[in-house]
Structure formats: C-alpha cells, structure tokens
LOBATI-670259 format. One record per atom (N, C-alpha, C): x, y, z; residue in one letter. Coordinates in steps of 0.05 Angstrom, whole numbers, padded with zeros to 5 digits, always signed. Example, Ala and Ser with C-alpha at 12.3 -4.5 7.8 and 13.67 -1.06 7.14 Angstrom:
<pts>
+00264-00114+00156A/+00246-00090+00156A/+00264-00066+00156A/+00257-00045+00142S/+00273-00021+00143S/+00258+00001+00157S/
</pts>
This chain:
<pts>
+00013-00027-00006M/+00003-00003+00002M/+00012+00028-00002M/+00046+00021+00005E/+00065+00045+00006E/+00057+00060-00020E/+00051+00051-00045Q/+00055+00064-00069Q/+00025+00071-00072Q/+00006+00066-00051F/-00023+00069-00069F/-00024+00105-00058F/-00044+00109-00081Q/-00047+00146-00076Q/-00074+00147-00068Q/-00079+00155-00046F/-00110+00152-00029F/-00120+00178-00043F/-00145+00164-00047K/-00165+00195-00061K/-00187+00209-00039K/-00180+00232-00036K/-00191+00246-00017K/-00222+00246-00025K/-00229+00248-00052K/-00254+00244-00058K/-00270+00218-00050K/-00260+00196-00047Y/-00275+00176-00044Y/-00274+00169-00021Y/-00262+00189+00004G/-00258+00190+00035G/-00250+00159+00041G/-00227+00158+00027Q/-00211+00132+00029Q/-00190+00136+00059Q/-00202+00117+00076N/-00180+00108+00105N/-00180+00078+00105N/-00158+00068+00105F/-00157+00045+00109F/-00145+00030+00130F/-00156+00008+00135L/-00147-00001+00166L/-00124-00017+00166L/-00104-00006+00188K/-00080-00021+00189K/-00072-00039+00209K/-00101-00031+00230D/-00096-00055+00256D/-00114-00079+00243D/-00093-00100+00246D/-00103-00131+00229D/-00128-00138+00250D/-00130-00135+00275T/-00146-00142+00298T/-00180-00132+00296T/-00183-00109+00282I/-00210-00095+00282I/-00233-00108+00260I/-00215-00116+00235P/-00234-00132+00219P/-00250-00161+00229P/-00225-00174+00245S/-00234-00198+00265S/-00252-00185+00277S/-00248-00171+00297K/-00269-00168+00310K/-00301-00151+00305K/-00297-00141+00278I/-00321-00127+00267I/-00333-00161+00265I/-00323-00183+00251V/-00336-00203+00243V/-00345-00226+00267V/-00325-00226+00285S/-00337-00232+00313S/-00358-00223+00324S/-00366-00194+00328Y/-00388-00180+00332Y/-00414-00185+00318Y/-00407-00190+00293S/-00431-00191+00269S/-00445-00217+00271S/-00434-00235+00288Q/-00441-00267+00288Q/-00457-00279+00262Q/-00442-00278+00245I/-00453-00285+00221I/-00463-00313+00210I/-00492-00321+00205P/-00494-00352+00208P/-00492-00361+00180P/-00493-00390+00179E/-00485-00406+00155E/-00500-00396+00137E/-00495-00398+00113D/-00514-00393+00089D/-00514-00368+00082D/-00502-00345+00092T/-00503-00321+00091T/-00489-00316+00063T/-00501-00290+00047L/-00486-00267+00032L/-00484-00246+00043L/-00457-00235+00049V/-00449-00213+00060V/-00446-00186+00032V/-00459-00164+00038I/-00448-00144+00019I/-00428-00125+00028I/-00406-00117+00011E/-00392-00101+00034E/-00387-00084+00015E/-00389-00057+00022V/-00393-00030+00005V/-00357-00012+00011V/-00353-00013-00007G/-00316+00000-00007G/-00300-00026+00010G/-00291-00044-00008P/-00278-00067+00009P/-00244-00044+00013P/-00231-00026-00002G/-00208-00014+00003G/-00182-00042-00007G/-00172-00043+00009A/-00145-00058+00005A/-00150-00091+00010A/-00179-00088+00018G/-00195-00124+00030G/-00182-00131+00056G/-00177-00117+00077A/-00173-00129+00103A/-00193-00137+00112A/-00214-00123+00115L/-00244-00133+00125L/-00256-00152+00102L/-00251-00154+00081T/-00265-00172+00057T/-00257-00204+00063T/-00228-00202+00071K/-00218-00231+00075K/-00232-00243+00097K/-00233-00231+00119Q/-00250-00238+00141Q/-00275-00248+00139Q/-00291-00231+00116L/-00321-00231+00114L/-00317-00264+00097L/-00301-00266+00086A/-00297-00284+00065A/-00298-00316+00080A/-00285-00315+00098I/-00272-00338+00115I/-00304-00344+00130I/-00321-00321+00138A/-00344-00325+00163A/-00367-00334+00148A/-00367-00327+00114S/-00397-00330+00108S/-00392-00346+00080S/-00413-00351+00070K/-00420-00366+00045K/-00403-00362+00020K/-00413-00326+00020E/-00400-00313+00000E/-00407-00280-00004E/-00385-00268-00009V/-00387-00236-00006V/-00387-00228-00034V/-00409-00202-00035L/-00411-00185-00054L/-00405-00156-00043L/-00378-00154-00057A/-00364-00126-00053A/-00373-00103-00073A/-00370-00077-00070Y/-00373-00060-00090Y/-00353-00037-00083Y/-00333-00036-00107E/-00310-00016-00098E/-00320+00002-00125E/-00307+00029-00120I/-00317+00055-00134I/-00284+00056-00150I/-00260+00058-00137D/-00241+00060-00151D/-00230+00034-00159D/-00228+00033-00185T/-00211+00014-00208T/-00190+00017-00196T/-00164+00033-00192S/-00142+00033-00190S/-00138+00009-00169S/-00153+00003-00146L/-00146-00013-00122L/-00154-00041-00138L/-00164-00050-00163E/-00165-00077-00177E/-00141-00098-00170E/-00116-00084-00172E/-00092-00094-00177E/-00083-00106-00147E/-00090-00088-00129I/-00087-00097-00098I/-00103-00113-00087I/-00131-00113-00102L/-00154-00131-00084L/-00146-00162-00098L/-00132-00159-00118V/-00140-00189-00136V/-00114-00199-00119V/-00090-00183-00118Q/-00068-00198-00105Q/-00074-00201-00072Q/-00085-00193-00052N/-00098-00191-00030N/-00117-00217-00025N/-00129-00224-00044L/-00156-00235-00042L/-00149-00264-00060L/-00129-00266-00070M/-00124-00289-00087M/-00131-00319-00076M/-00129-00321-00050P/-00137-00342-00028P/-00167-00350-00035P/-00180-00331-00040Y/-00210-00339-00031Y/-00227-00338-00059Y/-00242-00365-00061S/-00257-00357-00083S/-00286-00351-00080S/-00289-00339-00061N/-00327-00338-00052N/-00330-00312-00052N/-00316-00296-00067I/-00312-00264-00070I/-00316-00252-00093I/-00337-00233-00098K/-00342-00220-00131K/-00338-00192-00119K/-00328-00183-00137I/-00319-00153-00126I/-00330-00132-00157I/-00353-00126-00155I/-00366-00102-00177I/-00343-00071-00169I/-00334-00062-00199Y/-00321-00043-00199Y/-00343-00021-00202Y/-00361-00009-00185D/-00377+00007-00191D/-00386+00027-00173D/-00398+00052-00173D/-00419+00066-00154D/-00436+00049-00141D/-00432+00038-00116F/-00462+00022-00104F/-00486+00045-00104F/-00484+00068-00097L/-00503+00089-00103L/-00520+00082-00133L/-00507+00074-00155T/-00519+00071-00181T/-00529+00048-00191T/-00517+00023-00171R/-00525+00001-00173R/-00562-00011-00169R/-00569-00030-00188D/-00598-00043-00191D/-00590-00070-00171D/-00581-00065-00141I/-00577-00083-00128I/-00594-00110-00122I/-00616-00107-00126K/-00637-00127-00136K/-00629-00141-00155K/-00617-00137-00179Q/-00614-00139-00199Q/-00581-00161-00196Q/-00572-00145-00182D/-00541-00159-00167D/-00540-00180-00160D/-00562-00187-00141L/-00571-00206-00123L/-00580-00234-00138L/-00599-00223-00156E/-00612-00249-00172E/-00594-00276-00182E/-00570-00272-00177N/-00559-00303-00180N/-00545-00314-00155N/-00549-00304-00135Y/-00545-00318-00117Y/-00566-00326-00101Y/-00553-00347-00085Q/-00574-00370-00070Q/-00569-00365-00038Q/-00576-00352-00019Y/-00568-00345+00012Y/-00600-00350+00028Y/-00594-00352+00051K/-00615-00359+00071K/-00612-00332+00084K/-00585-00317+00090H/-00585-00292+00108H/-00568-00271+00091H/-00577-00241+00096L/-00565-00231+00075L/-00554-00206+00097L/-00528-00202+00097Y/-00523-00178+00114Y/-00502-00163+00098Y/-00507-00138+00106V/-00484-00113+00095V/-00466-00105+00123V/-00438-00114+00116I/-00418-00101+00131I/-00398-00096+00121I/-00395-00073+00133A/-00377-00049+00114A/-00361-00021+00134A/-00338-00016+00124N/-00324+00007+00130N/-00338+00027+00115N/-00357+00043+00125L/-00369+00063+00105L/-00357+00091+00104L/-00345+00101+00076P/-00337+00131+00069P/-00360+00147+00091P/-00346+00159+00103Y/-00359+00184+00114Y/-00372+00201+00106Y/-00363+00212+00082Y/-00383+00231+00068Y/-00410+00216+00057Y/-00414+00194+00052I/-00441+00175+00034I/-00453+00158+00056I/-00444+00157+00089T/-00456+00139+00097T/-00487+00134+00101T/-00501+00162+00098T/-00529+00166+00102T/-00539+00155+00074T/-00534+00170+00048P/-00540+00157+00020P/-00533+00132+00021P/-00515+00119+00029I/-00519+00088+00025I/-00534+00067+00041I/-00546+00074+00073L/-00565+00069+00082L/-00584+00070+00069L/-00598+00097+00065M/-00623+00103+00053M/-00619+00088+00022M/-00600+00084+00007K/-00599+00061-00020K/-00606+00027-00009K/-00596+00021+00018I/-00606-00005+00030I/-00633-00001+00031I/-00648+00016+00042I/-00670+00018+00054I/-00688+00014+00024I/-00683+00040+00012E/-00701+00039-00012E/-00702+00015-00032E/-00679+00001-00033S/-00672-00022-00057S/-00701-00043-00055S/-00704-00043-00033G/-00726-00059-00027G/-00724-00088-00014G/-00687-00093-00010I/-00675-00117-00009I/-00681-00120+00025I/-00685-00141+00034I/-00691-00154+00063I/-00667-00158+00069I/-00652-00143+00085V/-00625-00149+00099V/-00627-00152+00126V/-00620-00172+00139D/-00628-00183+00161D/-00610-00162+00188D/-00588-00162+00176K/-00571-00138+00192K/-00553-00129+00176K/-00542-00104+00189I/-00523-00079+00180I/-00497-00083+00196I/-00476-00078+00196V/-00459-00080+00218V/-00431-00062+00200V/-00438-00033+00212I/-00418-00017+00191I/-00404-00001+00216I/-00383+00007+00198M/-00365+00028+00210M/-00364+00058+00205M/-00381+00077+00222V/-00380+00104+00214V/-00367+00118+00230V/-00370+00150+00225Q/-00350+00174+00240Q/-00375+00165+00270Q/-00356+00171+00289K/-00372+00169+00319K/-00389+00192+00318K/-00385+00208+00311E/-00411+00234+00316E/-00434+00226+00291E/-00427+00212+00277V/-00458+00200+00257V/-00469+00182+00274V/-00452+00161+00286G/-00462+00136+00297G/-00478+00148+00324G/-00468+00164+00337E/-00486+00190+00355E/-00508+00191+00345E/-00518+00199+00317R/-00535+00213+00314R/-00555+00184+00306R/-00548+00163+00297F/-00564+00145+00291F/-00576+00132+00308F/-00560+00126+00336C/-00576+00112+00355C/-00584+00134+00377C/-00585+00157+00365A/-00598+00181+00391A/-00619+00174+00398A/-00633+00180+00417K/-00652+00181+00429K/-00673+00199+00424K/-00696+00197+00432P/-00720+00227+00431P/-00705+00245+00451P/-00710+00272+00444K/-00711+00286+00475K/-00677+00298+00470K/-00657+00291+00450S/-00630+00292+00450S/-00623+00307+00422S/-00603+00327+00429R/-00599+00341+00405R/-00587+00325+00374R/-00573+00301+00376N/-00565+00290+00355N/-00594+00273+00341N/-00616+00277+00354Y/-00644+00262+00340Y/-00652+00281+00316Y/-00654+00256+00296G/-00660+00269+00275G/-00678+00251+00255G/-00688+00259+00233S/-00704+00243+00214S/-00688+00219+00198S/-00660+00220+00199I/-00649+00196+00191I/-00645+00173+00218I/-00654+00180+00245T/-00652+00164+00261T/-00685+00155+00269T/-00703+00169+00260V/-00726+00158+00262V/-00734+00134+00244V/-00722+00143+00213F/-00717+00120+00193F/-00705+00098+00198F/-00679+00094+00206L/-00667+00083+00219L/-00683+00062+00238L/-00694+00074+00263N/-00713+00060+00280N/-00740+00050+00263N/-00742+00056+00249Y/-00770+00043+00232Y/-00767+00009+00227Y/-00737+00007+00218Y/-00729-00016+00205Y/-00709-00035+00230Y/-00695-00018+00244F/-00676-00038+00251F/-00673-00034+00284F/-00662-00048+00300E/-00662-00049+00329E/-00631-00032+00328E/-00623-00013+00341M/-00593-00010+00336M/-00577-00013+00368M/-00552-00012+00351N/-00536-00018+00379N/-00510-00004+00374N/-00488+00005+00389Q/-00472+00015+00377Q/-00450-00005+00398Q/-00428-00017+00388L/-00416-00045+00394L/-00389-00030+00402L/-00370-00018+00389F/-00349-00005+00400F/-00335+00009+00391F/-00327+00023+00398V/-00308+00049+00381V/-00279+00040+00374V/-00270+00057+00350V/-00251+00055+00333V/-00230+00078+00333V/-00203+00073+00344S/-00189+00097+00349S/-00180+00098+00310S/-00178+00133+00318R/-00170+00148+00288R/-00141+00135+00281R/-00128+00130+00299N/-00101+00119+00303N/-00097+00088+00284N/-00120+00072+00283C/-00128+00050+00271C/-00127+00046+00237C/-00122+00076+00228F/-00121+00083+00195F/-00104+00085+00184F/-00097+00088+00155V/-00085+00107+00141V/-00097+00113+00114V/-00101+00135+00107P/-00083+00156+00126P/-00102+00168+00145P/-00090+00177+00164K/-00111+00180+00197K/-00124+00200+00189K/-00156+00191+00203P/-00181+00215+00192P/-00176+00236+00224P/-00187+00250+00217N/-00197+00270+00241N/-00209+00266+00271N/-00221+00248+00260V/-00241+00230+00282V/-00241+00198+00282V/-00248+00200+00307D/-00253+00168+00310D/-00287+00156+00300D/-00280+00123+00299S/-00299+00109+00286S/-00313+00099+00304S/-00340+00088+00299V/-00354+00080+00321V/-00365+00045+00297V/-00369+00025+00312I/-00383-00007+00298I/-00409+00006+00309I/-00430+00001+00289L/-00454-00002+00294L/-00462-00029+00288L/-00486-00035+00303S/-00504-00057+00285S/-00531-00058+00286S/-00542-00064+00262L/-00573-00058+00252L/-00584-00077+00247L/-00602-00090+00274T/-00621-00114+00271T/-00645-00109+00261T/-00649-00119+00236R/-00683-00118+00223R/-00694-00127+00243R/-00717-00106+00251K/-00742-00118+00269K/-00755-00136+00252K/-00767-00156+00273K/-00786-00174+00267K/-00815-00163+00256K/-00818-00146+00270E/-00843-00136+00258E/-00841-00106+00260E/-00857-00091+00237L/-00854-00070+00234L/-00878-00052+00235L/-00875-00027+00251L/-00900-00014+00249L/-00914-00010+00222L/-00949-00014+00231P/-00963-00015+00201P/-00966+00015+00191P/-00957+00023+00162V/-00951+00047+00161V/-00974+00039+00130V/-00992+00058+00124N/-01003+00060+00104N/-00995+00076+00082N/-00982+00088+00085D/-00969+00108+00059D/-00943+00110+00073D/-00926+00099+00058F/-00891+00100+00062F/-00881+00126+00057F/-00891+00132+00030C/-00879+00158+00018C/-00888+00180+00041C/-00905+00178+00042L/-00925+00200+00063L/-00907+00206+00090L/-00902+00180+00096F/-00891+00178+00126F/-00863+00190+00126F/-00850+00182+00104S/-00827+00193+00101S/-00824+00223+00096S/-00846+00233+00080K/-00849+00266+00074K/-00855+00281+00098K/-00868+00262+00119I/-00875+00278+00139I/-00859+00283+00169I/-00842+00260+00160V/-00812+00258+00182V/-00796+00277+00181V/-00789+00278+00141R/-00771+00304+00134R/-00777+00327+00150R/-00797+00338+00138D/-00816+00357+00139D/-00812+00360+00165D/-00821+00347+00182S/-00816+00358+00209S/-00792+00366+00220S/-00764+00357+00210F/-00749+00366+00222F/-00735+00386+00201F/-00749+00391+00189Q/-00743+00413+00167Q/-00721+00437+00174Q/-00733+00446+00206Y/-00721+00468+00210Y/-00718+00464+00241Y/-00695+00456+00250K/-00694+00442+00276K/-00711+00465+00303K/-00706+00489+00301R/-00716+00505+00317R/-00743+00503+00322R/-00750+00502+00294K/-00778+00512+00295K/-00798+00481+00304K/-00824+00489+00308N/-00839+00466+00330N/-00859+00462+00306N/-00873+00438+00314L/-00888+00419+00287L/-00904+00438+00278L/-00923+00452+00294K/-00944+00474+00280K/-00930+00489+00257K/-00897+00502+00256N/-00895+00512+00234N/-00880+00499+00210N/-00868+00469+00225N/-00855+00452+00198N/-00878+00435+00185N/-00899+00435+00200L/-00920+00415+00186L/-00949+00433+00176L/-00939+00467+00177K/-00962+00478+00169K/-00982+00473+00144K/-00960+00462+00130G/-00982+00450+00098G/-00997+00425+00104G/-01003+00414+00129Y/-01016+00396+00132Y/-01042+00396+00147Y/-01059+00385+00155D/-01078+00389+00171D/-01070+00386+00206D/-01067+00413+00213L/-01060+00412+00234L/-01079+00401+00261L/-01106+00401+00260S/-01125+00391+00272S/-01128+00357+00280S/-01115+00344+00257L/-01114+00315+00253L/-01088+00311+00266L/-01065+00327+00262I/-01041+00320+00279I/-01042+00331+00308I/-01057+00349+00313E/-01068+00360+00344E/-01076+00326+00359E/-01092+00314+00342T/-01103+00294+00353T/-01089+00270+00363T/-01068+00269+00347V/-01048+00245+00350V/-01035+00250+00373V/-01021+00276+00371L/-01004+00292+00397L/-01021+00298+00415L/-01042+00298+00419S/-01057+00296+00446S/-01053+00274+00456S/-01057+00251+00443K/-01062+00225+00453K/-01035+00210+00460K/-01013+00224+00455F/-00984+00219+00466F/-00965+00241+00489F/-00991+00265+00492N/-00990+00280+00513N/-00966+00302+00500N/-00970+00313+00475Y/-00948+00327+00464Y/-00974+00347+00447Y/-00956+00371+00440Q/-00976+00391+00431Q/-00960+00399+00404Q/-00972+00416+00390L/-00968+00430+00365L/-00944+00449+00367L/-00939+00456+00395T/-00912+00471+00396T/-00890+00454+00411T/-00893+00428+00409T/-00869+00408+00410T/-00856+00412+00374T/-00828+00405+00392R/-00809+00404+00372R/-00809+00371+00362R/-00798+00368+00335A/-00789+00344+00322A/-00780+00319+00341A/-00755+00332+00351E/-00738+00320+00362E/-00750+00306+00392E/-00774+00313+00393E/-00779+00304+00425E/-00803+00275+00420E/-00815+00274+00396L/-00825+00254+00385L/-00812+00229+00386L/-00821+00202+00388P/-00816+00171+00384P/-00825+00166+00360P/-00815+00144+00349L/-00825+00136+00316L/-00859+00132+00318L/-00860+00125+00341E/-00899+00114+00339E/-00917+00138+00334E/-00906+00161+00343V/-00923+00181+00341V/-00920+00192+00307V/-00895+00190+00301F/-00893+00197+00273F/-00906+00183+00254F/-00912+00156+00254V/-00924+00134+00249V/-00961+00139+00244V/-00959+00142+00272E/-00998+00149+00274E/-01002+00175+00255E/-00990+00196+00260I/-00983+00218+00245I/-00994+00214+00219I/-00970+00202+00202S/-00979+00197+00176S/-01001+00175+00164S/-01008+00168+00185N/-01032+00141+00181N/-01058+00162+00186N/-01060+00172+00197I/-01092+00194+00202I/-01091+00218+00187I/-01067+00215+00168L/-01069+00239+00148L/-01071+00222+00125L/-01065+00196+00113S/-01067+00178+00093S/-01098+00167+00092S/-01115+00182+00113K/-01143+00166+00107K/-01160+00179+00091K/
</pts>
C-alpha cells in the first residue's frame, strides 16, 4: 500500500490494525448460508475475514485503481465477487438475482461523506437485509442511535429506527487507519425488526418525518403547516404532546400515527 495514492474524493481511510476486521466479524455473528454485501472493500482487510465467515461476499468498489491490490490480497478466496462500480447507482436487486442465500448481511467500513445515502439506498432498494454492521464516524453513529429529546435525534434516526434495532458495539480509534482521519469511528449493529409498525403510505410517512425536522428550531406547527394541523393535534394529544412540540421530542410511533391519520 506504500505506493497507493489515497483519494480524498472517495473518503479513503484503510484499516492498518488487523485485529479490527476480526473483531467486526466476531461481533457480527454471521450465520451459515449468509451472503455479505461489503461497500468499499479498500485493500480487502475486512473482505478476507468476511470470506472466511460467510458463504459468499459481494463487494462494491468505486475505485478501479484498487483492482490489482484486491486481486493480489484476495487471491486465496474463491467466494468473493467485486463489482467495480458506484454502489449508489447499482440495481442491487438485479445484482443479487444469481445468488442463493438464507441470510443477507451488509458489513462495511463506510466512507464518512456518503454514510447516510448508502443506508438509504439499502432501505429504498427493497432488499431484505437481516443485519447491517457498519463502521461510521463516531458523531454520525451517535446521531443514528440517538433517543428522542436529544440534540442528535433527527429524521435519519427515525427512519433507521423504523426498520432496525440499533446498537453501538465498540469505538475504533483514528490511529487504526491510514491515512489517519480527524475523528474516531464507531461500529454499529442494525438488526432488522421482526415486526414493523403498519404504515398506510410510506411515501407520506417519509415526507412527514423529513418536513418535521426541516427547521430544527421550529416546532411542529410551523414545520407541518402545509398539513391538516387539527388531525395532527389529535394524535399529539393522545401521546401528551402539542403542536408547539419540536420534532426531536417525538418517538417513532407518533410519526407513524400522524402519517396514518393523514393518509385516510
């Protein structure tokens, strides 16, 4: 890797501590007959461990200049396929058509600058992912796992909590990477919920959540003034909230009920 030119535009920070990939895989508890999707394998440090622990690995790498390094580093493993393309532009469902598996996991060290778009891509693609284990910037991880009434709680928190049980596993020091980033990272586990709250119109639910957090300092009355506020108020009253409440106060189930009453 001494000769490799790291590309800032891809947010490349590769693990140099060999114990971290093993620890990630151990915490992931990958069952037999699992296909693992990895986004951004880099030099393949985590990919090797995933290949040992899972049935197959499908990795997406946007940087084609890494191909020679990955071929060399992953040569002993026959159960890895790497697609050299932008994960965000792929038809993931189509990519998975030729695979047979019982469980689908996403395990990756995600580039900081596109962490949220990658997660939303996974959710919106319609594929059923049993578990996501990701390394993200520590501050981002705190936002994803935030609870209502905290400053980090936002629309992405609500979306992720709709689908997944969120857990913070362990912190990874910035010193474990090359080049060294300016912040520490955290490993998160997102386990798909067995039962999802019933939502009448998911597009409406998504829009209401986004609109509710549009201006964080404004209350629901201001952020949702384009909707039927009287109906929204009936739901808020049921949960002991008011139109003067801010979105960061509301748990997931309140947003669901608001969207359901407005969709009737």
